[in-house]
N, C-alpha and C positions, 0 to 999 in steps of 0.2 A: 360833390363827391359824395354819391349817392352808393349803398349797397345792394342795388338793384339794376337789371339789365333787361332787355329783351334778348332771346332767343327763338327766331321762327315763331314770334310773335306771344312764346312762353315767359313768364315769370323766373328769372335766374337769380339767385340771393347768394350773395359774397360769403356768407357765414354757412351756408351750405355746404361749400367746398372744402371738406374738411384736411385734407394734408396739401403741403406745400407741391407735391407732385401734380396731383389733381389740378391744381391752380395753373403751374406752369405747362401742363397738357392744354388745359382750356387757352392759354395764351397763344400758345401756338396753333391750335385750329384758329383762332379769332385773326392770327396774323394772316394764314394761308387764305380763308374764306371770307373775311368780314364779314362772320355771321352774328355777331351781337350788336346790337341798337340800344340809345340810352332809352329810357320811358319818356323822358321828358321833352323830347325833341327829336328829330330825325337824324343826329350824329352818330356816328360810329362809335367804338368803344376801345379804350385803352384799360390794361389791367394793372393795376397800382398797388401798393403796400406804403399805409402812412408812416410818419416816423416814430409813431406809437405802436407799429406793428398789425394795423387793422387792414385787412385786404378791402379793395373798393374799386368801383367802376368810372372812370373819368373819360369826359369829350376827347375825342381824336383830334377834333379841329376846332374853331370857333365859330360858332354857328349863332344865329340869335336865340335865344333862350333865356326865360325867366327864371331858371331856377335859383337861387340865392346859394354861393357858396358855403360851408358850412367846416367849422375848425376839427382837427383832429382829434380833439376831444369829445366834440360832439360825435364824432363818426363813431369813435372807440364805445362810447355811451348806449349808443343805439344796439351796436354788434353783441353788448353786454348783456343788455336787458333781451334781446332776442335768445340768449343764451339761457337765461333764467326760464323764458317762457319754454323752452325746448324739453326742459326736464320736468314739464309738467303733461298731461295728455291735450293741450294745447296748441295749436300751431301759431307760430310767429312768420309775420309778414311785416317788411319796412316798407314805408313812404308810400303807402296806401292813401288815396284820395275817394272823396266821393261828395255828395251832396245833401243838403237837408232839402225834408218835403216843400219848403218854400224855396230853394235853388240856391241856398248859400252853399259855397263849398267848402271843405276843409281838406285837410292832409295829415295823417298822423305819422308821427316820426317809426313808430312800432305798433303793430295791430295783434292781439291775440284772438282768435277764434275757437269757438268749441261748440259743436251740433248741440242746438238745445238750450245755449248759454248767450245772453247778449255779449257781443265783441266789445274787446277792453281796448282803448287806447292809451299808449303811455307817450308823453311828450316831455322831452328833454329839452329845457330854456337855459340854454348856454349863455344868450345875450339878454340883457335887461327885460323886462315884462311889467308892465304895469297891471296893478290887480282889475283895473276895469278892463284890460285886454284879456285877462285870464278869462275874468267871468264871461266876455262877449263869447270867446272861443269855447269855454265849458259849456255855454248852452246851444252852440252849433251841434257838439257832439251828442246833448241831450236830445234835442231836437231829432236826431238820426237814429235814437235809440241805441246811442254807444254810450259805455262807462269809460271814463277817461281818468287818469291818474298824472301828476303835474311832479316833474325833477327841476327846481331850480338850481342854478349857480347861487342866485343872489340870495340874501339871507332874510328879506322880508316877504310875506306871503303869508294868506289867510289859512287858519287850523278850523276847519270845519268840515263834515259829514259830506255837506255837498258839493265841496270843491278839494278832494283830497290833492294835500300838496307837501312836499317833502322839501330838505336841502341836499344837495346834492355837491359831495365833496371829492376831489380828484388827488390821487397822492403820485406825483409825478415818479418818485423814485419807483415805487412799484408797481406804477401804471395800473392802478386799481379806482373803482369809486366805492365810495360809500354814503349810505343814506342817514341823513340825519332827522332824527324825531323829536319835534320841540318837546321841552318838558314844561311844568305849569307855571316856571317863572318867563317863559318865551311869549313876547307880544308884537307881532309883525309890524306894529303901529309904531313901539318905541324902542325897539331896540336899536342902538348905535353902529355904524359899520365899525369901529375902531372895538367894538364889544362883541362882533358877532361870532366870535371863536371861543368866547367864555365857556366853559363845560356846563355851568348851571344852567343855561338856555337849551341845552339838549340831553333828553331822555334816554336814547339808544342810538346806536349806532350799529348799521346792519350794511353788508356787503351788497352792492346793488344786484346781482344776479340772483342774490339767494332774495332779498327783499320781494324782487318780480314773484321769484317762484312761489313764495309764501303769500303774496298777495292775491295770489290765484287757488292757491290752495287750503284758504280759509285760514291763515295766521296773523291778517292783520285786521284789527277790530276799533271801532271810534266807541269810547267810553266803554271800557270793556267792564267796569266795575258794576254796572247796573245788573240788577236781577241777579246778583252772586253771591253765596254766603262767605262772609269775610269778616275774619278777626278784629274784632271790637276792644283796642286797648284802652283802659281806664287809666287816666293820671291822677294822681290825688298829690295833696300836700297838708301838713300837719298844722294846726292852729288851738289857739285856746278860746275856746266857748266865751262869751262875753256873759252869758246868764250863769252857768254852774263852774267856770272858769278851770274845767278841766280840758285836758287834750282829747282832740277828736281830728276828723281828717274830712276834707272838703274835696269833691270831683273838680280840678281845675281845667281837664280838658277832655274830649276823646278824640281816639283817630281810627277811622277806619283801612285797618293796615292792608289796602291791595295788594302792595307790592310782597307781600308773603305769599300769597298764591296766584300771582300775576306777576313773575320778575319782570321788574323794569318800570311797572305802571304805578304812578303817582299815589301816594296816599290821601286820603280824607280826611280833614281836621275841622273839628266842629265841636261843640260844647253842649252842656244837657239845657243850657237857653233857647238854644234853637229848636226843640222838639215841642214847646210850649205852642200851641195857637198856628203852628206854620205848616202841620202835618196833620192829616186827619185823625184824630183821638192819640196826639203826638204824647201826652200826659201818660196814659197808659202804655202805649209802647215803649218808651223809655223806663217805665217801672218793671214791664216784662221783661226787658235787657237786662235791668240791673235790678235785681230783687233784694230785699230788705235785707234776707238772711244773708246773701254773698255779702253785700256790703259790710255786714256787722264783722263777720271775719276780719275785715281788712279795718278795722276802725272808722267805718264812715258811717253816718248818719243816714237815713231813708231819703232818698229823694221822691219828695212829692210837692204838690202847691200847699203855700204857706201865706199867711195875711202878712204883709209888712207894713207896720205906722209910718215908716218913713216914705213909701210908695203909693199908700192909700189904698192897696190893692193886695190880690193875692199872686205869686209867679211859682211855677217851677223852680224848687230851690233844694240847696243843701241843707241839712240839719245836724244838728248833735247829737253824736252817738250815745249820748248818756241821757240829755233831759229833751231832746227833741226839737231846741230852740233853733229858729231861722240864722243862717250863718248868709247874712247880707251878701250879695253878688258883686256888690260896689267895692267889697274888700278882698276879691280874688286875687288881683295883682299885687298886692301886699304879699302873699304867700307862695305866687307861682314860680319864683325862680327855685322853691324846694321841691317842686312836683317831681314825683318818678312813677314809674309804670308800677301798678299795685296789680293787677291781674288783666283777663283778658278773656271774650268770650266771642262764640261764634255767632254773627246775627246776618239775617238776609238784607241786603242792601236794596229795598224798594225802588224801583226807577221813578216813583211818583216824588221820594225825597229829595231827586236832583236838584227840582227848581223851588223847594220849597224851605229847604234847611239853610241855615246860615252858613253857606261853605261856598268855597271858591269854586267857581265854574271851571278854573281852568285845570282845578285837581281831578274833575269828571272828564269834560269835554275835551278829550286828548286822543290821540292816536298810541295804538300799541302793539306790537308786533312779536306774536308769541313766537319765541325764539329756541323752544323747549325740546324741539322735534323736529 
């Protein structure tokens, strides 16, 4: 069920035939002159429309042909991707084939090309494919100097910049596809089939042609929070100082609220203890983000290194706002249920922090689609 055939040696794409009238005219011409040929074999062509409304070319008679049949959903997905490409300066072609420099063959479902840019292949994987197979096919495209993107019907696939992969869902009632972008809770290795549709596993849902259009026009990003100015929300809870017995507050958690500037992007959760010894000059970095005068306004003591007799060493810690006594980190969980946001500051989230802070990599290394324009 290809979307492409040949007319006098030139490629004809079904999605470029805009109206039903033009489609009927091509049918009549082909019946009269038998002028269309399949690209995969010498067979003549019959023009058809799938039960999902997708126009396509079919073999007019049985011949020896190695082309595997495609489902109506796969065919519609390819046409939808081509529609998204055509809304950009890029040119869309389907069922394009080629070879790597070493001679390995590849066939792309849909190819986008633009002078001066690397071509981009879009692959719809409606049948199941293992991760090893995905990486092998990805390597072929890379060897051929082509970028590629994968749309999987299955729910398990890698989430990484090197292999851009997303889940593709089809709504039979509306006959539309949506791309689901994994959330920080998603793990392709652990998610169970029966749980695959739980909303918590998916961060964003974008209509397929819109997603493809955006991926070619700079709206798709990996780890988008890096090197951005992001609001840092400070959570604190009240406690009684063990030394002076007066009420003070301690910082229980810190959240880089990426979602406020990048709608749909995961927030990044950490604590004051992550900054000590894990990033270059982390103590001073944190103290500059949380100056003592600002903390005092909210009843919070200065954050700084203090010596702990219990641990026999100094560590970055909360202190009493009145007497500056160390408030031990081992007791934070006792008051955490009373925590609330006390204030927010804007900070620059340096990319070097990503691998050095005690934060979930899933919160940072995720795809994000900017659907704001």
